[in-house]
MARSETI-661855 format. One record per residue (C-alpha): residue in three letters; x, y, z. Coordinates in Angstrom, 1 decimal, padded with zeros to 4 digits, m for minus. Example, Ala and Ser with C-alpha at 12.3 -4.5 7.8 and 13.67 -1.06 7.14 Angstrom:
% MARSETI-661855
R resn      u      v      w
R  ALA  012.3 m004.5  007.8
R  SER  013.7 m001.1  007.1
% end
This chain:
% MARSETI-661855
R resn      u      v      w
R  UNK m050.5 m044.2 m032.1
R  UNK m052.1 m043.2 m035.7
R  UNK m053.4 m046.7 m036.1
R  UNK m055.0 m046.9 m032.5
R  UNK m057.5 m043.6 m033.5
R  UNK m058.9 m045.4 m036.6
R  UNK m061.8 m047.8 m035.7
R  UNK m060.2 m051.7 m035.9
R  UNK m062.9 m053.7 m036.8
R  UNK m063.1 m057.6 m036.3
R  UNK m060.4 m059.5 m033.9
R  UNK m056.8 m057.6 m033.4
R  UNK m053.7 m057.7 m031.9
R  UNK m055.1 m053.7 m030.7
R  UNK m058.0 m051.5 m029.8
R  UNK m059.3 m048.3 m030.5
R  UNK m059.0 m045.7 m028.6
R  UNK m061.4 m044.7 m026.5
R  UNK m062.6 m040.6 m026.8
R  UNK m061.4 m039.2 m023.6
R  UNK m059.5 m041.8 m022.3
R  UNK m056.1 m041.7 m021.8
R  UNK m053.2 m042.6 m024.7
R  UNK m050.6 m045.1 m023.5
R  UNK m047.5 m045.9 m024.8
R  UNK m043.1 m045.4 m024.0
R  UNK m043.1 m043.2 m022.1
R  UNK m040.0 m041.4 m019.2
R  UNK m041.3 m041.0 m015.5
R  UNK m040.0 m039.7 m012.6
R  UNK m040.8 m041.9 m009.1
R  UNK m042.9 m039.7 m006.9
R  UNK m044.3 m042.5 m004.4
R  UNK m043.4 m046.3 m004.5
R  UNK m044.4 m049.2 m002.0
R  UNK m042.2 m051.1 m004.2
R  UNK m038.7 m052.5 m003.5
R  UNK m037.0 m052.3 m007.0
R  UNK m038.4 m048.0 m007.1
R  UNK m037.6 m045.5 m004.8
R  UNK m038.9 m042.0 m004.9
R  UNK m037.2 m040.1 m007.5
R  UNK m036.2 m042.5 m009.5
R  UNK m036.1 m042.0 m013.4
R  UNK m037.9 m045.0 m014.9
R  UNK m038.8 m046.0 m019.1
R  UNK m041.6 m048.1 m020.0
R  UNK m045.4 m048.0 m020.8
R  UNK m046.9 m045.0 m019.0
R  UNK m050.1 m043.3 m019.4
R  UNK m049.3 m039.4 m021.5
R  UNK m051.0 m038.1 m019.0
R  UNK m049.5 m035.1 m015.9
R  UNK m049.9 m038.5 m013.1
R  UNK m049.6 m042.3 m013.4
R  UNK m050.9 m044.8 m010.7
R  UNK m049.2 m047.8 m011.9
R  UNK m050.1 m050.9 m010.0
R  UNK m047.4 m053.1 m011.9
R  UNK m044.5 m051.8 m012.5
R  UNK m042.2 m054.7 m012.5
R  UNK m044.0 m055.4 m016.0
R  UNK m044.5 m052.3 m017.7
R  UNK m041.0 m050.0 m016.0
R  UNK m037.3 m050.1 m016.4
R  UNK m035.1 m047.8 m014.0
R  UNK m032.9 m045.6 m015.7
R  UNK m029.5 m045.9 m014.5
R  UNK m027.5 m043.8 m017.3
R  UNK m028.4 m040.0 m017.0
R  UNK m025.4 m039.1 m019.3
R  UNK m028.5 m039.2 m023.0
R  UNK m031.0 m037.0 m023.0
R  UNK m034.0 m038.5 m021.6
R  UNK m036.0 m038.6 m024.5
R  UNK m033.6 m041.2 m025.9
R  UNK m035.6 m044.4 m023.6
R  UNK m038.7 m043.9 m025.8
R  UNK m037.1 m044.7 m028.6
R  UNK m033.3 m046.3 m029.5
R  UNK m032.6 m047.1 m025.6
R  UNK m036.1 m048.0 m024.9
R  UNK m036.4 m050.5 m028.0
R  UNK m033.4 m052.7 m026.7
% end
């Protein structure tokens, strides 16, 4: 995340964060409401999320994966389990 806090000049794959905007990155979340058939209320998911209290995710099939195994700490999904 540190690299994205610097001003990035010229063409790049990355863009700098805009002050006041939500930071995005890997996160674990609980589904509170869903209109998507693969994600039900109460499901735990991991993937690219906004680092905020609540997020509206409009493309869950591209950004999120359902957590089926809760016998490990959920933080593992942002690290060793989330990169597979």
